[in-house]
Every structure is written in C-alpha cells, then in structure tokens.
C-alpha positions in Angstrom: -0.1 -0.1 0.0 1.4 3.5 -0.9 2.3 5.8 1.8 0.1 8.9 2.3 1.1 12.1 3.6 -0.9 11.5 6.7 0.8 8.2 7.2 4.3 10.0 7.0 3.1 13.0 9.2 1.9 10.7 11.9 4.9 8.4 12.0 7.3 11.4 12.4 5.0 13.5 14.5 5.1 16.4 11.9 2.3 18.3 10.2 1.1 17.2 6.7 2.0 20.7 5.4 5.5 20.1 6.5 5.9 16.9 4.7 4.3 18.4 1.7 7.0 21.0 1.8 9.8 18.6 2.0 8.4 16.5 -0.9 7.9 19.7 -3.1 11.5 20.7 -2.2 10.5 24.1 -0.4 13.2 26.0 1.4 11.3 27.0 4.4 11.9 23.5 6.0 14.9 23.2 8.4 17.5 20.9 7.2 17.2 18.6 10.2 13.6 18.0 9.4 14.0 17.6 5.9 16.8 14.7 6.5 14.5 13.0 8.9 11.8 12.9 6.3 14.2 11.7 3.5 15.6 9.1 5.9 12.2 7.9 6.4 11.4 7.5 2.8 14.5 5.8 2.2 13.7 3.5 4.9 10.2 2.7 3.4 11.6 2.6 -0.3 9.4 5.6 -1.0 12.0 7.8 -2.1 10.2 8.1 -5.5 7.6 9.9 -4.0 10.0 12.8 -3.4 12.0 12.5 -6.7 8.9 12.1 -8.8 7.8 15.6 -7.4 11.2 17.3 -7.5 12.2 16.2 -10.9 8.8 17.5 -12.2 8.4 21.1 -12.9 4.9 21.8 -12.4 3.5 24.4 -14.4 0.3 24.5 -12.4 -0.2 24.2 -8.6 -3.6 24.2 -7.0 -4.1 25.3 -3.4 -6.5 23.4 -1.1 -7.5 25.2 1.9 -9.5 23.1 4.7 -10.3 23.8 8.6 -9.2 20.7 9.9 -7.1 17.9 8.3 -7.6 15.5 11.4 -11.2 15.1 10.4 -11.8 11.9 8.3 -13.9 13.8 5.8 -11.3 16.4 4.9 -8.5 13.7 4.8 -10.4 11.5 2.5 -11.4 14.5 0.2 -7.9 15.8 0.1 -6.6 12.3 -0.8 -8.9 12.3 -3.7 -7.9 15.8 -4.9 -4.4 15.1 -4.8 -4.8 11.9 -6.9 -6.9 13.7 -9.4 -4.5 16.6 -9.7 -1.6 14.2 -10.0 -3.1 12.7 -13.1 -3.3 15.9 -14.5 0.4 16.5 -13.8 -0.7 19.6 -11.4 1.0 20.1 -8.0 -0.9 20.8 -4.8 -0.4 22.9 -1.8 -2.2 22.0 1.3 -3.1 24.7 3.7 -4.8 23.7 7.0 -6.3 26.5 8.8 -6.9 24.4 12.2 -10.4 26.3 12.1 -8.7 29.6 12.7 -10.0 32.5 10.5 -7.1 34.7 10.6 -4.9 31.6 9.1 -7.6 31.3 6.4 -7.2 35.1 5.6 -3.5 34.9 5.8 -3.4 31.8 3.5 -5.7 33.3 0.9 -3.8 36.7 0.8 -0.6 34.6 0.2 -2.4 32.6 -2.6 -3.4 35.9 -4.3 0.0 37.2 -4.3 1.5 33.8 -5.6 -0.9 33.5 -8.4 -2.0 29.8 -8.1 -3.5 27.8 -10.7 -6.7 27.6 -8.6 -8.0 27.2 -5.1 -10.2 24.5 -3.7 -11.6 26.0 -0.4 -13.6 24.7 2.5 -14.2 28.4 4.0 -14.9 29.2 7.6 -15.1 32.9 6.7 -18.4 34.7 7.2 -17.2 38.0 5.7 -19.2 38.4 2.7 -17.4 41.4 1.2 -14.0 39.6 1.7 -15.1 36.4 0.0 -16.8 38.4 -2.7 -13.6 40.4 -3.2 -11.8 37.0 -4.1 -14.1 36.5 -7.0 -13.9 40.2 -8.5 -10.1 39.5 -8.6 -10.9 36.6 -11.0 -9.7 34.0 -8.7 -10.5 30.5 -9.9 -12.2 29.1 -6.6 -14.3 25.9 -6.1 -16.0 25.5 -2.7 -16.7 22.4 -0.9 -18.2 21.7 2.6 -19.2 25.3 3.7 -20.5 27.7 1.0 -20.0 31.5 1.0 -23.0 33.8 1.4 -22.4 36.0 -1.5 -24.5 37.0 -4.5 -21.7 36.4 -7.0 -22.0 33.0 -9.0 -19.3 30.4 -8.0 -18.6 26.8 -8.2 -19.1 24.4 -5.5 -19.4 20.7 -4.8 -21.4 19.6 -1.8 -23.5 16.6 -0.3 -27.4 17.3 0.1 -27.2 18.1 3.7 -30.9 18.2 4.0 -31.4 14.9 2.4 -28.8 13.4 4.7 -30.7 14.4 7.7 -34.0 13.0 6.4 -32.4 9.6 5.8 -31.3 9.7 9.4 -34.4 10.6 11.0 -36.7 8.5 8.7 -34.5 5.4 9.7 -34.7 5.9 13.4 -38.6 6.8 13.0 -38.8 3.4 11.2 -37.7 1.7 14.4 -40.8 3.5 16.3 -38.6 6.2 17.8 -40.6 9.5 18.6 -38.1 11.3 20.9 -35.1 11.9 18.5 -32.4 14.3 19.8 -30.1 16.1 17.4 -26.5 17.3 18.1 -26.3 20.0 15.4 -23.2 22.0 14.3 -22.8 25.6 13.7 -26.0 27.2 12.4 -24.0 30.3 11.1 -22.4 27.9 8.5 -24.2 26.5 5.6 -23.4 23.1 6.4 -24.7 23.4 9.9 -27.6 25.4 9.0 -28.7 23.0 6.1 -28.4 19.9 8.5 -30.6 21.6 11.1 -33.1 22.4 8.4 -33.1 18.8 7.4 -33.7 17.7 11.0 -36.6 19.8 11.4 -38.0 18.9 8.1 -37.8 15.2 8.8 -39.2 15.6 12.2 -42.3 17.2 10.6 -42.5 14.5 7.7 -42.7 11.9 10.3 -45.2 14.1 12.5 -42.9 13.9 15.4 -42.7 16.5 18.1 -39.7 19.1 17.9 -38.6 21.1 21.0 -35.7 23.4 21.8 -34.6 20.7 24.4 -34.3 18.1 21.6 -31.6 20.1 19.9 -28.1 21.1 21.1 -25.4 22.7 19.3 -21.7 21.8 18.9 -18.5 22.9 17.2 -17.7 19.6 15.5 -15.1 18.7 18.3 -15.5 15.4 20.5 -16.0 17.7 23.6 -19.0 19.4 22.2 -20.6 16.0 21.3 -19.9 14.9 24.8 -21.4 17.8 26.5 -24.4 17.9 23.9 -25.2 14.3 24.8 -25.2 14.8 28.5 -27.3 17.9 28.0 -29.9 15.8 25.9 -30.1 13.1 28.5 -30.7 15.5 31.4 -33.2 17.5 29.5 -35.2 14.5 28.0 -35.9 11.7 30.3 -37.9 10.1 27.7 -35.1 10.2 24.9 -34.7 7.1 22.9 -32.7 8.1 19.9 -30.0 10.7 18.9 -28.6 11.8 15.4 -25.2 13.6 15.6 -23.9 15.7 12.8 -20.3 15.2 12.7 -17.9 12.3 13.3 -15.9 13.8 16.0 -19.2 14.8 17.9 -20.4 11.4 17.4 -17.4 9.8 19.1 -17.8 12.3 21.9 -21.6 11.5 22.3 -20.8 7.8 22.3 -18.4 8.2 25.0 -20.9 10.2 27.1 -23.3 7.3 26.9 -20.8 4.8 27.9 -19.9 7.1 31.0 -23.6 7.4 31.7 -24.1 3.7 31.7 -26.3 4.1 28.6 -26.5 0.9 26.5 -26.3 1.5 22.7 -28.8 0.5 21.0 -30.6 -1.2 24.0 -31.3 2.0 26.0 -30.8 4.5 23.1 -30.3 4.4 19.4 -27.6 6.4 17.6 -26.9 7.6 14.2 -23.5 9.5 13.3 -22.1 11.4 10.4 -19.0 10.6 8.4 -18.0 7.8 10.8 -15.3 5.7 8.8 -14.7 2.4 10.7 -13.2 0.4 7.9 -11.3 -1.8 10.5 -14.6 -2.8 12.3 -13.0 -2.2 15.7 -15.6 0.0 17.0 -18.4 -1.9 18.9 -21.0 -1.5 18.6 -20.8 -0.6 15.0 -22.1 3.0 14.4 -24.7 3.5 11.9 -23.8 6.7 9.9 -24.5 9.0 7.2 -21.6 9.1 4.7 -20.5 11.5 2.0 -18.6 10.2 -1.2 -15.5 11.9 -0.4 -13.7 10.2 -3.5 -16.4 11.7 -5.9 -16.3 15.2 -4.0 -12.5 15.6 -4.4 -12.6 14.6 -8.0 -15.4 16.6 -9.0 -13.7 19.7 -7.3 -10.6 19.3 -9.5 -12.7 18.7 -12.7 -14.8 21.8 -11.8 -11.6 24.0 -11.1 -9.9 22.9 -14.4 -13.2 23.4 -16.5 -13.5 26.8 -15.2 -9.9 27.6 -16.0 -10.8 26.8 -19.6 -13.8 28.7 -19.6 -11.8 31.8 -18.2 -9.4 31.3 -21.3 -12.2 31.2 -23.5 -14.2 34.2 -22.0 -17.3 32.0 -21.5 -17.1 31.7 -17.8 -19.6 29.3 -16.4 -20.6 28.3 -12.8 -22.0 25.0 -11.5 -23.3 24.0 -8.0 -22.8 20.2 -8.0 -24.9 18.4 -5.3 -24.2 14.8 -4.3 -26.5 12.2 -2.7 -25.5 10.9 1.0 -25.9 7.5 2.1 -26.9 5.6 5.3 -24.7 3.0 6.4 -26.5 0.6 8.7 -24.4 -1.0 11.4 -25.5 -1.6 14.9 -26.1 1.5 16.8 -29.5 2.3 15.3 -30.8 -1.1 16.5 -30.6 -3.2 13.3 -28.7 -6.4 13.5 -25.2 -6.8 13.1 -23.6 -7.7 9.8 -25.2 -5.0 7.5 -22.2 -3.0 7.5 -21.8 -0.9 4.3 -25.4 -1.4 3.1 -26.6 1.9 1.5 -30.2 2.6 2.3 -32.4 5.3 0.6 -35.9 6.0 2.1 
C-alpha cells in the first residue's frame, strides 16, 4: 500500500503541510527536519515520492484550503483531490487553517500574491465582502463543505445536507422512535444550517414532536459532542434516539453514553455522520450518514479545470454540484449486526 502524507506525518510527528513542503523541495523547512523525512522515505523504499515531485516542474499548482485535516472527511477529500491533480500533472499545496479564521485570511492573501492556478476552498469565513472580493479579482475557486453567502456566482461541490438528515431521522422513526434528539453543528455556517433544516423537515414529515430541548449545538469537536449528549439526556428523560451531525461529535456522544451507563442501542439508538470504521474495531458498529469523499474531491478538480478553460475562452460558467448522501447501517441504530456498508435510501 502506498504511503500517504498523513501516514508519514503521523509516524514522524510532523504536520502534513511540513511533509508536503519537503516533498516539493521547499526551502522553508529546516535541514534537520528535511533529512528526517528523506531518511524515513529511504527506509520505506518511497524516495520515488520525493524524486517524482522534485524532478517535475509543475506548470500549475492548486491550493487546497481546509479547516481541519484531522477530520476523516477532509482527509479523504484531500487524498482524492491530490490523486486527481497528480493525474493531470498538477501540483498541490495543502493549507490547514486549524479552524482559525485569521490563518485562512493569511493563506488566501498569500495565494492571491503567488497567483496559483486555482483554489479548492472549505471556508470558515463569514465575511461576505472579503469572500466576494476573491471573485472580483478573478480567482479560480471551487468551494466544498461550507459555501459562501455571496450574491456572485461560484462553483461548488457539496452533499445534500438536508437529504442526509431526512435519511437518518426516517430510519430512526422506522424503528418506532419519537423522541429523537439532534446534536447540530454551527448554524451560522451553511453545512450546519442545512443539516438543522433537514432535521426539522424530517421530524415534520414523520409527524414527530420538536422542541428546543431536543436540539443542542456543537463545534464539531469531540468535547461538544460529549457535552451535547449529556445535555440531551438531562433535559429529555424520555429520549430514545439521537442523530449526531459530525464524526468527532459522534465519538464524543458515544463516550458520554458509555460514561452514563446508557446501553447503545438497547437504551438509546444512535446515528452518526461521516464515521469511517473500515477496521470494524468500534463496537457496537456506528450507523452513519456518509458522503462520497472520493467523488467530491474528483469533481472539485474537474470543476476547477473546466472553469480555467472557460476563463481562457471568455465563457465563464458556474456550477453547483450536489451529491446524494448514503446511510450505512451498522448496529447503533438497533438493526442487526452484519449489515455493514449497506446503502439505504428512504
């Protein structure tokens, strides 16, 4: 199996961006770190990873700006983007903002100055004027995950967030659950807002009661999932099911249930979001909504390259691509074990 940037970074306790700089022969990396990476690649017979990059003179480089590479979702999308760019002989620069808006702004200013071929952006910026200014400058940007709240046309690749919540709530309702809690994300971001909208719509479609006590908001981190689950349990003694809207919050919510002695799914059913358990080590297996990260990454690259061609031909077109989510049934929803990787559409 080929080494990934994440594998190397994890083994050497370095950031993925540092590994990327070494592989791309950037001078900003100190020599000791550079030699550590080179020695690691030598030991793993992977020096070709470096030589193939350094021996190529990329005429084009695309920047990928994301808020958190430690999230499985972003990791898988970035892998797909890099694979797609590599096939097109295009280099990639990864910028992880660590959910710091100041870092995103600084990265974007740097990318503007360096005149990159294009930018694939999962923004956390809420400043409409700043985001709009990028497009007025003629930047070739494709958005995924969160979308900008601007009136100008733009390209994007997203999953149908509303549909994803309807899938999850419908499945829980089919098991007879009526008190279904929701651990939501940030409602001032498009992803969080759309998933909250989807939860409300699904509850209405199933004629289920919705109250403020059934909804808590988190920041996509484990701790907020943990605290959110504790809050739901304390406010809703009749709670029988919970849908969690991100992977890390799902892990936090599950830990809270374990700490409180709540059996899953016997006492409470749970559905998560973007939970990748390819090893099958998590027990009970977490039923989850998943996005097609490979397709998202590939379509982001295709959209970026198509838009570049349109710019050259003075026929600029913009496209919003929306993909279908899937429900992967495992055990935490109350279904029998052995249905892992079954795709369900209601």
